[in-house]
C-alpha positions in Angstrom: -14.9 -15.0 -43.3 -16.1 -16.1 -39.8 -12.4 -16.3 -38.8 -11.9 -12.7 -40.0 -14.9 -11.5 -38.0 -13.7 -13.2 -34.8 -10.2 -11.6 -35.2 -11.7 -8.2 -35.9 -14.0 -8.5 -32.8 -11.0 -9.4 -30.7 -9.1 -6.3 -32.0 -12.0 -4.1 -31.1 -12.2 -5.6 -27.6 -8.5 -5.1 -26.9 -8.7 -1.6 -28.2 -11.5 -0.8 -25.8 -9.5 -2.3 -22.9 -6.5 -0.2 -24.0 -8.6 3.0 -23.8 -9.6 2.0 -20.2 -6.1 1.3 -19.0 -4.7 4.5 -20.6 -7.4 6.5 -18.9 -6.7 4.8 -15.6 -3.0 5.6 -16.0 -3.7 9.3 -16.6 -6.0 9.5 -13.6 -3.4 7.8 -11.4 -0.7 10.1 -12.6 -2.9 13.1 -11.8 -3.7 11.9 -8.3 0.0 10.9 -7.7 1.1 14.4 -8.0 -1.1 15.5 -5.2 -0.3 12.5 -3.1 3.4 13.0 -3.6 3.1 16.7 -2.6 1.1 15.6 0.5 3.7 13.1 1.7 6.5 15.5 1.1 4.7 18.0 3.3 3.9 15.5 6.0 7.3 13.9 6.4 9.1 16.9 8.0 6.4 17.4 10.6 6.2 13.7 11.4 10.0 13.3 11.8 10.3 16.4 13.9 7.5 15.2 16.1 9.2 11.9 16.6 12.5 13.6 17.4 10.8 15.8 20.0 9.1 12.9 21.7 12.5 11.0 21.7 14.3 13.9 23.2 11.7 14.3 26.0 11.9 10.5 26.6 15.6 10.7 27.1 15.5 13.7 29.4 12.5 12.8 31.5 12.1 10.0 33.9 9.0 8.5 32.4 9.9 4.8 32.1 6.6 3.8 33.8 4.4 5.3 31.1 2.1 2.5 29.8 3.0 3.2 26.2 6.8 3.0 26.9 6.9 -0.3 28.8 7.1 -3.8 27.3 3.9 -5.6 27.8 4.0 -9.1 29.3 1.3 -10.3 26.9 2.3 -12.8 24.3 -0.1 -11.2 21.8 1.4 -9.1 19.0 -0.6 -6.7 17.0 0.3 -5.9 13.4 -1.3 -3.1 11.4 -1.3 -4.1 7.8 -1.9 -1.2 5.3 -3.4 -2.3 1.9 -5.6 -0.6 -0.6 -9.4 -0.4 -1.0 -9.1 -0.9 -4.8 -7.2 -3.2 -7.1 -5.5 -2.9 -10.5 -2.3 -1.7 -8.9 0.1 -4.5 -9.8 1.8 -6.4 -7.0 1.1 -3.7 -4.4 -1.3 -5.7 -2.2 0.4 -9.1 -2.8 3.8 -7.8 -1.7 2.3 -6.6 1.6 0.4 -9.8 2.2 3.4 -12.0 1.4 5.7 -9.9 3.7 3.2 -10.1 6.5 3.0 -13.8 6.4 6.8 -14.0 6.2 7.1 -11.9 9.4 4.5 -14.0 11.2 6.3 -17.2 10.3 9.9 -16.0 11.0 9.5 -13.5 13.9 6.3 -14.3 15.7 5.9 -18.1 15.3 5.4 -18.6 19.1 3.2 -15.5 19.5 -0.5 -14.9 19.2 -0.6 -12.5 16.2 -3.7 -10.4 15.6 -4.0 -8.3 12.5 -5.6 -4.8 12.1 -6.1 -4.6 8.4 -6.5 -1.3 6.6 -8.1 -1.7 3.2 -10.6 -4.0 1.6 -8.1 -5.9 -0.6 -6.0 -6.8 2.4 -9.1 -8.2 4.2 -10.1 -10.3 1.2 -6.5 -11.7 0.9 -6.0 -12.5 4.6 -9.3 -14.4 4.7 -7.5 -17.1 2.7 -4.8 -17.4 5.3 -4.8 -18.9 8.8 -4.5 -15.5 10.6 -6.7 -13.7 13.2 -8.2 -10.4 12.0 -9.3 -8.4 15.0 -10.3 -5.2 13.2 -10.7 -3.8 9.7 -10.7 -0.2 8.5 -11.6 1.2 5.0 -11.7 4.6 3.4 -7.9 5.4 3.6 -7.9 7.4 0.5 -10.9 9.5 1.4 -10.1 10.5 5.0 -6.6 9.5 6.1 -6.4 11.7 9.1 -9.6 10.5 10.9 -8.7 7.0 9.9 -5.3 7.3 11.5 -6.9 8.5 14.7 -9.3 5.6 14.8 -6.6 3.1 14.2 -4.3 4.5 16.9 -7.1 4.9 19.5 -8.0 1.2 18.9 -4.5 -0.2 19.3 -3.3 2.1 22.0 -6.2 1.2 24.2 -5.5 -2.5 23.9 -1.8 -1.9 24.6 -2.3 0.4 27.6 -4.6 -2.3 29.2 -1.9 -4.9 28.7 -3.8 -7.0 26.2 -1.1 -6.6 23.6 2.7 -6.8 24.1 3.9 -5.0 21.0 2.4 -3.3 17.9 4.0 -3.2 14.4 2.9 -1.7 11.1 3.6 -3.1 7.7 3.1 -0.8 4.7 4.6 0.3 1.4 7.0 3.2 1.7 7.0 5.6 -1.2 10.2 6.5 -3.0 9.1 7.3 -6.5 6.4 6.4 -9.0 8.3 3.2 -10.0 9.9 2.3 -6.6 8.0 1.4 -3.4 9.5 -0.8 -0.6 7.7 -2.8 2.0 8.6 -1.5 5.5 8.1 -2.9 8.9 7.9 -0.3 11.6 7.4 -0.7 15.4 4.9 1.7 16.9 4.6 0.3 20.4 6.3 0.2 22.8 7.8 3.6 21.9 11.5 3.8 22.6 13.9 6.5 21.5 16.6 5.6 19.1 20.2 5.4 20.3 22.0 8.6 19.4 25.8 8.9 19.1 25.5 12.7 19.5 27.1 13.7 22.9 25.5 17.1 22.8 23.4 17.7 26.0 19.8 17.1 25.3 17.4 20.1 25.7 15.1 20.1 28.7 11.7 21.7 28.9 9.4 23.4 31.3 6.1 21.5 31.5 2.6 23.0 32.1 0.4 21.6 33.5 2.6 18.6 34.3 5.3 16.5 32.7 3.1 13.4 32.7 0.1 15.1 31.1 2.2 16.8 28.4 4.2 13.7 27.6 1.0 11.5 27.4 -0.6 14.0 25.0 2.5 14.3 22.8 3.1 10.6 22.7 -0.4 9.8 21.5 -0.2 12.7 19.1 3.1 11.3 17.8 1.5 7.9 17.2 -1.4 9.5 15.3 1.1 11.6 13.2 3.2 8.6 12.3 0.1 6.6 11.4 -1.1 9.5 9.2 2.3 9.6 7.5 2.2 5.8 6.9 -1.3 6.1 5.3 0.0 8.9 3.0 3.0 6.8 2.1 0.8 3.9 1.3 -1.6 6.1 -0.8 1.2 7.5 -2.8 2.7 4.1 -3.3 -0.7 2.7 -4.4 -1.1 5.4 -7.1 2.5 5.0 -8.3 2.0 1.2 -8.5 -1.3 1.6 -10.4 0.2 4.1 -12.8 3.0 1.7 -13.6 0.7 -1.3 -13.9 -1.7 0.6 -16.2 1.2 1.8 -18.3 2.5 -1.7 -18.7 -1.1 -3.0 -19.5 -1.5 -0.3 -22.1 1.7 -1.2 -23.8 0.9 -4.9 -23.7 -2.5 -4.2 -25.3 -0.7 -2.4 -28.1 1.5 -5.4 -28.7 -1.6 -7.7 -28.7 -3.3 -5.4 -31.2 -0.3 -5.4 -33.5 -0.2 -9.2 -33.4 -4.0 -9.5 -34.1 -3.8 -7.0 -36.9 -1.0 -9.0 -38.5 -3.0 -12.2 -38.1 -6.1 -10.4 -39.5 -4.1 -9.2 -42.6 -2.7 -12.7 -43.2 -6.1 -14.3 -42.9 -7.6 -11.7 -45.2 -4.8 -12.2 -47.8 -5.3 -16.0 -47.7 -9.0 -15.5 -48.2 -8.4 -13.3 -51.2 -5.8 -15.6 -52.7 -8.2 -18.6 -52.3 -11.0 -16.7 -54.1 -8.6 -15.8 -57.0 -7.6 -19.4 -57.4 -11.2 -20.5 -57.5 -12.0 -17.8 -60.1 -9.0 -18.7 -62.2 -9.8 -22.5 -61.9 -13.4 -21.9 -63.0 -12.3 -19.8 -66.0 -9.9 -22.5 -67.1 -12.5 -25.1 -66.8 -14.8 -23.2 -69.1 
């Protein structure tokens, strides 16, 4: 009977875990709807802002701007966007693995310094031979102020020539079950080559072309960083919902197996008792 008690205790424990994972899945699904709406609203503005700055860069003679020129420094900055919380499947592991792959393959001869967004990324990178220059948390709570803090930090280093290039590695959101790791260069900002031969629009600048462009370029960096944080937040919730759904189904399978094991053990115990009773009656 002790074996039956142990099995019954395990069934109760797995059922409690299943309730937790099911609740976490429902919470993640509820938050995902809001996060998905937020990223769908942010993308058009971010893409139009980038197109505007690219158009101004093509038309204006602003090659000497510090955020447009390639720095001579051999230092490369990488912004790695992870999550503050776990239980989201391979969300954080995929970012860490891709970051280490990029460092080994693309920047083996560079001095790479990481700016890590998220507690889980900080914990993971402490186990790797990398340099962490800055860490930010609170992505889910305040993405806009956080994006400004990150950009101010890396833009200042880049403008002073301490960093030669800045990249960002994050999870791009496609759907609740599909997120892809993306590597995006933030600095130096360079317009994409366009095959469109239509003459580019020119603008009238007030107070001056340099001041307007400097303000727009920094605002564009903040906007792109804000979009990246929203992409990562939606991807995290999608990964968590998928992981908790899988955990809930796995818990159900474990419960079924333990229930079958419990019934078999109970049947064996009853059969053994009946045999003992019959044997005792025959002996009398």
